[in-house]
Structures are given as C-alpha cells and as structure tokens.
NUSEVO-519395 format. One line per field, with one value per residue (C-alpha): x, z, y negated; residue number from 1; residue in one letter. Coordinates in steps of 0.02 Angstrom, whole numbers. Each point is the difference from the previous one (the first is absolute). Example, Ala and Ser with C-alpha at 12.3 -4.5 7.8 and 13.67 -1.06 7.14 Angstrom:
! residues 2
px 615,69 .
pz 390,-33 .
py 225,-172 .
k 1,2 .
r A,S .
! end
This chain:
! residues 636
px 0,141,84,-162,-21,182,-25,-157,90,147,-114,-92,163,51,-167,13,180,-43,-145,113,128,-137,-75,171,38,-167,30,174,-45,-34,-64,165,-80,-89,92,180,31,165,34,146,58,109,165,110,-11,187,57,67,96,163,-85,-57,-31,29,-112,34,-148,-4,36,158,-72,74,-127,76,11,-142,56,-70,-114,69,-113,60,-64,-93,-49,-110,-86,-186,-89,54,4,18,155,-33,133,-1,110,-21,77,-163,-140,-55,-87,-122,-55,-131,-11,-156,-20,-108,-70,125,178,-51,37,-86,125,-42,134,-26,122,25,108,131,-24,28,42,-107,-98,4,-101,24,66,23,156,98,9,-103,157,65,-165,-153,-117,33,-100,-147,-64,-3,-69,101,-87,11,-82,32,12,165,38,172,157,-49,105,-89,77,-57,51,49,94,66,2,149,-25,128,27,67,75,32,-47,-169,-77,-34,-181,53,-32,123,-21,-21,-64,37,-38,116,-54,77,-64,176,110,27,61,-46,98,-11,-59,128,39,-148,-48,-108,81,63,91,66,189,23,33,-84,150,-75,-135,24,-98,10,-52,165,100,77,-87,37,39,-80,39,-145,-75,99,-75,-31,-16,-182,33,-171,-96,-163,30,176,45,143,70,71,180,39,166,12,70,172,-4,12,134,126,1,90,-94,-24,-166,-7,-163,-100,104,114,171,84,183,48,-49,56,-86,52,-165,8,-148,-14,-172,7,-163,-95,18,132,-31,-169,81,-10,159,56,189,141,165,176,78,-161,11,187,67,-170,-26,-179,-45,-157,-64,-176,-3,-162,-106,21,188,46,189,130,165,157,89,-150,29,188,85,-154,86,-145,-134,-89,-172,-72,-188,-66,-162,-20,-51,83,180,54,169,99,40,181,75,-94,-166,-59,49,128,88,-23,-36,-144,-118,78,137,135,110,-117,65,189,96,-156,78,-145,-140,-91,-185,-86,-189,-129,-178,-122,-100,-71,-97,36,97,18,-18,174,-56,-157,100,113,-134,-45,179,40,-180,11,173,-67,-149,114,131,-38,-46,113,35,95,46,47,118,32,-42,-152,57,-62,-162,-41,91,-84,-166,14,-156,98,149,-116,-85,162,60,-165,-57,138,57,-83,77,43,61,107,33,-5,128,180,39,-10,146,-15,87,-159,-109,118,12,-191,-34,127,-120,-142,78,26,45,-47,-34,75,58,-1,112,-44,82,24,188,28,87,-147,-77,161,15,75,12,-92,-183,-59,-99,-171,18,-100,-138,-32,8,-104,-147,87,144,6,122,133,-18,64,162,164,10,189,3,-53,92,-148,-156,-27,46,-114,-137,25,-27,-150,-72,9,-90,-142,-45,-78,-70,-175,-52,-123,-49,124,-125,-23,89,51,-117,133,114,-52,20,175,65,-7,-61,-179,-30,-20,-18,179,78,176,46,107,163,166,97,182,77,150,68,154,-53,72,-76,61,-63,82,44,-174,-88,111,-40,-187,7,89,-135,-136,90,18,-188,-26,-48,81,54,-20,41,-83,40,-117,-99,90,-56,74,41,52,128,67,19,79,131,-18,115,18,158,-89,-136,128,91,-166,-58,162,-14,-170,58,132,-133,-60,-152,-47,-34,-145,-24,97,2,-43,-165,-39,4,-174,-78,-9,-190,-2,52,-102,83,178,145,-67,-190,-93,-179,-116,56,181,-36,-91,142,133,-94,-17,187,55,-121,75,175,-54,-79,160,106,-113,7,-188 .
pz 0,47,-167,-93,95,-34,-185,-6,87,-120,-152,74,24,-180,-68,105,-54,-183,18,80,-140,-131,86,20,-184,-48,112,-67,-182,-104,-174,-93,-148,105,162,57,182,66,182,41,180,-8,-5,-141,-11,-33,138,159,141,75,170,43,157,25,126,93,70,170,-87,-76,-176,-93,-95,-152,13,-72,-102,51,-129,-87,-50,-158,-135,-119,-183,-33,-158,21,-141,-177,2,172,105,180,85,189,154,101,150,13,-61,-67,-168,-59,-180,-98,-189,-96,-185,-81,-173,-138,59,149,177,154,137,183,115,188,115,184,89,127,170,-3,-184,-103,-155,-131,-137,-158,-160,-180,-110,135,188,79,69,-179,-79,108,-151,-21,156,-43,169,183,51,65,-132,-184,-141,-184,-174,-92,-179,-22,103,158,147,166,154,178,82,182,118,176,129,73,163,32,180,12,175,61,-171,-86,-170,-110,58,183,43,90,-125,-187,-104,-182,-112,-124,-145,9,-167,-71,156,164,99,2,-25,141,-21,-76,75,-57,161,67,172,91,160,35,9,-57,-161,-41,-37,-22,57,116,25,190,111,93,-161,24,-151,-184,-63,-165,-107,-45,-157,25,-9,167,37,53,50,-68,112,-56,112,28,137,-29,113,-55,53,30,18,84,-117,51,89,-122,106,-41,-186,-94,-156,-132,-72,-187,-91,147,-4,143,-39,145,13,169,152,180,88,63,-13,-47,-117,-105,-73,-121,7,-152,51,83,41,-86,-166,-86,16,-175,7,107,-54,-6,171,91,108,-18,140,87,118,-38,-37,-97,-103,-66,-144,-20,-155,-51,-29,-185,11,116,-64,-25,167,103,124,-20,127,106,65,110,-133,-38,-67,-114,-28,-147,-97,-185,-128,73,-60,-149,-85,-4,-181,-52,-164,-89,57,87,140,-114,-13,181,162,47,139,116,-30,79,-4,125,128,-29,137,85,24,98,-113,-44,-2,-124,24,-110,47,-141,-34,-160,-38,-140,-148,-179,-73,54,181,-39,-77,152,132,33,16,175,50,-49,76,164,-9,-33,132,102,-148,-105,-156,-160,-40,-181,-26,-172,-116,-113,-81,157,2,-177,6,137,32,185,1,-102,119,148,-80,-50,180,65,81,130,-23,-5,-140,-17,-169,34,-186,-23,-103,-59,57,184,95,55,159,51,-25,95,141,18,-18,132,132,-49,-27,106,-4,-164,-99,-173,-84,-187,-86,-183,-61,-173,-19,43,111,120,-8,58,152,16,139,-113,41,-179,-93,25,177,79,-130,37,190,16,49,164,68,147,-105,67,172,-70,-79,49,-84,3,-122,-138,-76,-74,97,68,-157,-105,127,-19,-188,20,134,-122,-130,123,14,-173,11,-6,143,39,163,72,-6,-188,-85,-173,-73,-130,137,92,186,-22,-95,-175,-155,-26,-180,-104,-168,-26,-166,-71,-89,-128,59,33,150,52,159,103,151,33,169,176,173,49,180,22,183,49,-104,74,176,-34,-79,158,110,-101,16,188,11,-96,-164,-155,-140,-169,-169,-168,-160,-75,-148,-166,-180,-111,-157,104,95,-162,-84,157,-7,184,29,139,55,19,105,105,43,41,108,98,49,75,90,89,109,65,-106,-72,-187,-32,-189,-160,-100,-159,80,23,-187,-76,-174,-70,1,190,23,0,-26,68,25,172,-9,-35,-53,91,-100,42,184,14,-80,102,163,-32,-33,149,115,-52,29,175,27,-52,111,148,-33,-21 .
py 0,-120,35,-40,-164,-48,37,-108,-145,11,-4,-150,-98,38,-63,-161,-31,25,-120,-133,14,-15,-153,-79,21,-76,-152,-35,15,-154,-32,-21,-87,-130,-37,-12,-49,-66,-44,-113,0,-154,92,59,190,6,-116,76,-79,58,-15,178,100,186,89,163,97,86,165,-70,-20,-150,-103,-88,-190,-102,-150,-167,-81,-153,-143,-84,-116,113,-4,151,60,34,90,-36,-189,-77,-37,-52,-105,-18,-9,159,-90,-95,115,168,16,134,13,94,17,54,23,-132,-29,40,-28,-107,52,-68,-33,-30,-70,4,-91,32,-129,46,-84,-187,-24,-118,51,-139,85,102,-77,54,-25,-92,-26,-139,-84,-13,-52,-30,4,186,45,113,58,-50,169,147,107,-43,97,-37,77,17,52,-79,-28,-95,-59,-19,-82,27,-163,-2,-115,-20,-139,-92,-95,-138,-54,-176,9,-178,-66,-1,27,-151,8,-2,184,114,142,3,146,38,148,84,110,173,63,1,-2,92,-151,-185,-159,-126,-178,-121,-171,-104,-87,143,-19,-154,-46,-173,-7,179,96,166,112,175,121,148,161,-18,-144,-5,-7,172,77,-15,-175,-50,-152,-114,77,161,173,86,185,21,182,50,-119,-80,-150,-67,-125,-121,-135,-168,-29,-184,-90,-169,-133,-62,-168,-145,-85,137,-41,-137,-51,-133,-55,-36,-33,72,160,53,74,90,-49,70,104,-24,144,171,95,185,-26,-158,-32,-146,-101,-61,-182,-109,-182,14,49,169,104,47,23,67,-78,73,34,-47,157,32,110,6,148,53,182,-37,-146,-29,-123,-99,34,-183,17,-7,5,77,-67,101,14,-57,142,20,113,38,157,58,-23,165,-45,-135,-18,-102,-26,30,-130,-154,7,-104,-11,-161,-39,-17,-52,137,-71,159,116,84,-168,-48,94,115,-52,129,127,107,-155,-83,124,5,86,71,173,77,-62,162,-45,-115,2,-85,-50,-22,-157,76,158,123,-71,63,174,54,-11,100,142,13,-25,181,67,-62,29,184,19,-69,119,150,-41,157,109,111,-101,-29,-181,-35,-147,-73,-143,-14,163,87,-100,53,167,102,83,35,108,128,-6,24,150,86,-19,70,-162,11,-180,-169,-103,-185,-63,-154,-24,-188,-95,21,-178,49,77,182,-55,-93,154,115,-128,-9,186,50,-67,118,171,154,184,85,-158,-28,-159,39,-127,-18,-162,-66,-32,-182,-127,-18,172,85,-112,-172,-130,-123,28,-23,-132,80,65,-141,6,185,-23,-159,110,43,-103,120,102,-118,78,165,-63,-79,-171,3,146,-120,-147,-94,49,-177,-97,113,-31,-188,2,116,-114,-144,103,37,-183,1,176,71,113,138,87,126,143,-6,144,59,132,42,70,157,36,72,-152,78,-91,59,-54,158,-89,-57,55,1,-162,97,-82,87,-67,-17,72,-54,94,-105,-69,11,7,-173,12,169,-23,-59,134,136,-60,4,173,58,-79,86,166,-22,-20,162,-83,77,-118,84,-74,32,-93,-128,66,-31,0,137,-101,-150,105,73,-170,-74,139,44,149,129,-90,-167,80,91,-161,-84,145,13,-184,38,156,-103,-82,169,44,170,12,121,-17,35,-161,96,53,-185,-37,-2,-14,-177,-2,25,-182,-159,-169,12,118,48,-19,162,24,121,150,-38,-33,166,99,-87,23,186,15,-104,91,166,-70,-47,170,86,-114,37,187,15 .
k 1,2,3,4,5,6,7,8,9,10,11,12,13,14,15,16,17,18,19,20,21,22,23,24,25,26,27,28,29,30,31,32,33,34,35,36,37,38,39,40,41,42,43,44,45,46,47,48,49,50,51,52,53,54,55,56,57,58,59,60,61,62,63,64,65,66,67,68,69,70,71,72,73,74,75,76,77,78,79,80,81,82,83,84,85,86,87,88,89,90,91,92,93,94,95,96,97,98,99,100,101,102,103,104,105,106,107,108,109,110,111,112,113,114,115,116,117,118,119,120,121,122,123,124,125,126,127,128,129,130,131,132,133,134,135,136,137,138,139,140,141,142,143,144,145,146,147,148,149,150,151,152,153,154,155,156,157,158,159,160,161,162,163,164,165,166,167,168,169,170,171,172,173,174,175,176,177,178,179,180,181,182,183,184,185,186,187,188,189,190,191,192,193,194,195,196,197,198,199,200,201,202,203,204,205,206,207,208,209,210,211,212,213,214,215,216,217,218,219,220,221,222,223,224,225,226,227,228,229,230,231,232,233,234,235,236,237,238,239,240,241,242,243,244,245,246,247,248,249,250,251,252,253,254,255,256,257,258,259,260,261,262,263,264,265,266,267,268,269,270,271,272,273,274,275,276,277,278,279,280,281,282,283,284,285,286,287,288,289,290,291,292,293,294,295,296,297,298,299,300,301,302,303,304,305,306,307,308,309,310,311,312,313,314,315,316,317,318,319,320,321,322,323,324,325,326,327,328,329,330,331,332,333,334,335,336,337,338,339,340,341,342,343,344,345,346,347,348,349,350,351,352,353,354,355,356,357,358,359,360,361,362,363,364,365,366,367,368,369,370,371,372,373,374,375,376,377,378,379,380,381,382,383,384,385,386,387,388,389,390,391,392,393,394,395,396,397,398,399,400,401,402,403,404,405,406,407,408,409,410,411,412,413,414,415,416,417,418,419,420,421,422,423,424,425,426,427,428,429,430,431,432,433,434,435,436,437,438,439,440,441,442,443,444,445,446,447,448,449,450,451,452,453,454,455,456,457,458,459,460,461,462,463,464,465,466,467,468,469,470,471,472,473,474,475,476,477,478,479,480,481,482,483,484,485,486,487,488,489,490,491,492,493,494,495,496,497,498,499,500,501,502,503,504,505,506,507,508,509,510,511,512,513,514,515,516,517,518,519,520,521,522,523,524,525,526,527,528,529,530,531,532,533,534,535,536,537,538,539,540,541,542,543,544,545,546,547,548,549,550,551,552,553,554,555,556,557,558,559,560,561,562,563,564,565,566,567,568,569,570,571,572,573,574,575,576,577,578,579,580,581,582,583,584,585,586,587,588,589,590,591,592,593,594,595,596,597,598,599,600,601,602,603,604,605,606,607,608,609,610,611,612,613,614,615,616,617,618,619,620,621,622,623,624,625,626,627,628,629,630,631,632,633,634,635,636 .
r M,K,K,I,L,A,L,I,M,T,L,S,F,C,I,I,A,A,S,C,V,K,Q,G,N,N,E,S,S,T,E,P,N,T,T,V,S,T,T,T,T,G,T,S,S,E,S,T,S,Q,T,T,Q,T,T,T,T,T,T,G,E,V,I,P,P,V,A,E,K,I,Y,D,I,E,S,E,K,V,G,D,F,V,T,V,N,Y,N,A,D,T,C,T,V,K,T,E,V,K,K,G,V,G,S,K,Q,T,V,T,I,T,V,E,M,R,D,G,F,I,F,D,G,I,S,K,D,D,A,I,V,N,N,A,S,K,K,V,S,S,S,L,T,Y,K,F,D,A,S,S,E,T,K,I,Y,V,N,T,S,M,K,I,V,Y,H,T,G,D,G,K,S,S,S,G,S,K,T,F,E,S,T,Y,A,L,T,G,F,H,N,P,N,T,L,P,E,K,G,Y,F,V,R,D,G,Y,T,L,V,E,Y,N,T,K,E,D,G,S,G,T,A,V,S,L,G,G,R,V,D,A,E,G,K,A,V,L,D,L,W,C,V,W,Q,K,N,T,D,E,S,L,F,K,Y,E,I,K,N,K,E,A,H,I,T,G,Y,A,G,N,D,E,I,V,C,I,P,E,T,L,G,G,A,T,V,T,K,I,T,S,D,A,F,K,N,A,G,M,K,K,V,I,I,A,K,T,V,K,N,V,S,S,G,A,F,T,N,C,K,E,L,E,T,V,V,V,F,D,G,S,F,A,S,E,A,G,E,G,G,G,W,W,G,G,T,P,G,I,S,E,D,S,F,K,G,C,D,N,F,K,N,F,Y,V,N,S,T,F,T,L,Y,N,F,W,A,R,Y,G,A,N,H,L,D,R,L,M,W,A,K,D,K,K,K,I,I,I,V,G,G,S,G,S,Y,Y,G,Y,N,C,D,I,I,K,K,V,L,S,G,E,Y,E,I,I,N,F,G,E,N,A,N,I,S,A,L,L,Y,F,D,I,I,E,N,F,V,G,E,G,D,I,L,L,W,S,P,E,P,G,Y,N,T,L,G,T,S,A,I,G,S,R,A,W,A,F,R,Q,N,D,Y,N,F,L,R,Y,I,D,R,S,D,F,T,D,L,I,S,K,F,S,S,F,S,E,E,L,Q,S,G,K,F,I,P,Y,D,R,F,S,T,S,T,N,K,Y,G,D,D,D,E,A,S,R,E,W,D,K,N,I,Y,N,Y,N,F,K,Y,D,V,S,A,K,E,E,M,T,A,L,V,K,K,L,D,E,K,G,C,S,V,Y,F,T,Y,A,A,M,Q,K,T,G,M,E,E,S,K,V,T,D,Q,I,I,E,V,Y,T,N,K,L,K,E,I,G,I,T,V,I,S,D,Y,K,D,C,I,Y,P,D,E,Y,F,Y,N,S,A,W,H,M,N,Q,K,G,A,D,A,R,S,E,N,V,A,N,D,L,K,K,Q,L,G,K .
! end
C-alpha cells in the first residue's frame, strides 16, 4: 500500500512540474513579429569594478567575488532606429519597442531617477543643455514612433550648494544653490568669479569640499569630484586683502601701479583698488626679495612686469584670474615685440615656485575646450577603477574606437582617450595622469612623432585652449617642469577677452564618452601624406622621472605607434633603421613597446584628412589590432 501511495505522489509531482514548465514558457514567450522588449538597468553590461569581495561560508566554501556595478554615461541602441543617451549615475532607463505600421516602431522610454538627482526632461536630436528647443517631454515616460535614425537624450542634473562662510551671496543669503547638467559629464564645474559671492575687504580664492578647509581645494570654475553625489556642498575660502599701507604705488589715469611692498606677510593678497584707483600693474622689482609664500593677484591686474617678484625665495604659490592680462606692445606692435602680461620672467629667482593656479572669470570657451572637457572628468570618475588611458595627439582622437578595445579585453578596463592635439606636450599629460592611477592601470602612449607629442618642457601652443574647461588641472602638475606655462597662459588670457562663451555643462555630441571621435561618415580625401620620425624626447629627464612614478604606483606604460598610411610611408622612404632609431629613443625613458610598427601601417583609404587622422573603418581596424597587442602583452 505504501509503495502504491508513493507512486501516486511521484506521478502527481511530475504532472505539477510539467504544468509549471509549460506555464513558464507561455509567460516568457512574446510575439516576435510584433513586440521586442528591452530593459536597461542603468549600467553597462560590460563594466565591472576592481572593487570585489570574496565570501567564505561557515562550511568553508568560497563564494566567488561579485563585481561592483559601474554607472557610466550610456548610449544604447533601442530597436532598429533609436539611440538613447543618458547618465546612469543619475537614473535608470527602461525601454519597450513594438512594431508599428510598415517600418515604424513604437518606442516607450521610462525613466526612474536615482535619489536626489534632478530630471530635466527628454529631448530629441540633442541634449537640452545644448539646445533647449529640442525638449520633447517633461514626463518620466515618453512614447513615440520612429522610422529613421533618432537620438534621444534623458536629461538629468545635480545640485551644488555653496556656503559663503563669513561672506554672503550677491543677494545677501548665506548659501547659494546652482544646478549642473550631468547629461554629458560625471562631475560638475564650479561657479566662476562673476560676483556671485562677496565679502568686504576679502578675495574669494577657491572653494573647498569641507567647511574647515581640510577637504579638496577647487579653483573657481574648476571641475570638482562629486563622488556620485546628487547634492554637493562647497565652502567659499576667503583671503583678507593685504593692508593698503604696505604697498607703494603710483596712480596714472585712475589706474594704480604697484611699485613696492614693505610687509612681511606669509600670504600677500593684492586688492583690486589702492587709493581709490583700480590696480592694473605690478612693476619691475616691486616685490623684490619679499618673503611671502603665496601671492593672490587681483583680477583687475593686466600686467606683471618682468622681475616684479625677483628673488622671492620662499614663494611657492601664485593665484591669478583669467581674462585680465594684456601684453605691453614693443617695437613690433604686439606681445611678440614687447612683453606678455605675465610670464616666467615675472618670477626670476623664485626657486620654490611650484604652483600656478588660475581662477576663471569666464565659462566655456571655443570648440577646443569642448573637445577636451570630458577627459579630466572621466579620469576623475575612473580614479579608483581599473583603466587604460590613451595619450596621443588628434591621431588618437580620430584613430580609436574604445568600445572595441573594451570588448576585446572582456570589459575589464574603463578607458579614457586623451587624444587631443599634437601641439601639446606629452609631459603635461603624463604629469596630470600620474595623480589618478593605481595598481593594474595602463597608460597607452600612442603619439604621432613630433616635438611636442614626445615630451618637451614647452607646454605647447594649444595646451591652454584644451584645458580652459577646467583650470583645476594645474593642481596636478609641477609648474617648474615647464618653461612657458605662464607666458602661454598670458597670451591665451588676452585671447579670452574677445571670446564667445557657453555654459560649462554643454558638451560635444561628436565625441563619445571615452573621448573618441564619434562621426561615422568621414571619408578619405584621396591624399597621400609624408612621414618624419627624426624627433627626440627633449624633456627626457622629466619624462623618465614620470614614467618611474607611474611604475611605482603599479601603472604600466605601454607604447604603440601612431597609425600610418601605406603609400605615404613608402613614398617617405621610412626604413626599418629609421624606426629602430626612433623606437630606441623612446625605450630610453623606460616604456615598453607592445606593437610592431609594420602592423600599424594601414591602407590609404583608412585615413581621413591628414597623415594621422583615420576614418571609422580605420579606427575600428586599428583598435582591434592594438587591443590584441595589449591582450598579448598582458598574457590574456
């Protein structure tokens, strides 16, 4: 009898199990010709963090570590036509696609905000911060039909609360709130110096992330690490203006020129007015042999003469404001014939002068600044993540598809493409990046052969234009490594005075989150280009020291050649011997070469409009090759 009952029970369980499987299959099935559903969780499926935790059970069983989810700026394809762009730091996005009439598809986007972040609406073709007229919905759910390529942006922002301390806002309040669009960035810029905050007899020098000033200092207008917060608190840091009686000055045409200083303060804060006149100039020898450690130069000052701070042996830090400096014309009629508004010569004999900080009085300048804006932002975001940082000129900007590199390396690394311009010294990039790397990171150096790209103490003619989006980069470098950082700033400052400006949170939609060119339509211009590899690493000592610092932090420095055009290389008669000499010069600073130069030569039609600029087909092929070189080097 017991056996019969057991048999009946077993048969019953089998019937129930079969029924459950059948019901489950029915519930999960869809009509493939009418509906396709996609759920986006707000994270990249390939992104994992190096922060993991291994668990051991009470029985001694080891549970494999679970990778922490990484929230990134996403651009995801939905259905056949729609690309949804959003910042997964700030929200999650769910989508549904249904087949409509003919080729149309009906797309429903549902947004769920993360705690504290602000929903600004949904836009089509461009982000709201770039073009407010593109907004199509204020609702968290948006349903529409699509039959052609369509870009949708989920627009979100964060709040920054400024605490004025013993000052006040221009409206008299003790706090001031501003919002910053995070549609294209992870971290916000701070407010520039535009009179938002005031305090009689004091100058606003910087912001700080802690009330007591022990946190992270941020220049006015600089980008600050929000650390994923929806609301960020910043405190104004004030410096009392130096007493007027300690200055000697002359007044000419209602302008005060400082000619001398009789104080012994550790910090000298030059006021905007002396004797009721606007301070515009500091003359030669005005602060000769003075003992201050820090000087803050008022935003009204147009000229700091050569030798103005001669032999200030204790001077370590100088703080200035952009947009005020103007050259004094010489015989040539311009700064090239006279003297720049401020230069290295203004600080002759100041042996300990390492820090040159700039506060912004303007917002975002021309398109160069827009192209470079996301690089430091992404580097800041990835500081604790396992990453690959590509350094090169515009050949890297146009020559990589970082999505491919990430896939070949199984999503193990976050990637930042610092490809910007061949007229900027590699020394600057290495100096900045050294502050953000750790064990297991990779700096992939991919320079076009050139005076600047191989590292020189001259900062380069376009360095300031690309960094104007975030002067806080100056807090990551040693000013004394560069021979012309200040003089180049002076000429750039003069250029700003006639510039046109846009908000900091606007971003370039032609550059993707990694820093790659995102224009797929570029075609070869049919030109054949010349190549020259006869360049040296002129800042060899400084570059070698930085490579050593990177290595000590566990960051590998790998080198791969810039992409080169096949016929151009042949007509330029570049031989194995020429490449060998070039490569050996680079090896002397301590890098590891991971590629064969012949594998970096590509068909002519893979290029775009220069010897180094590739089109999308070229960038894809090169990225596949370089990723495999990396994979081989890493033993994967």
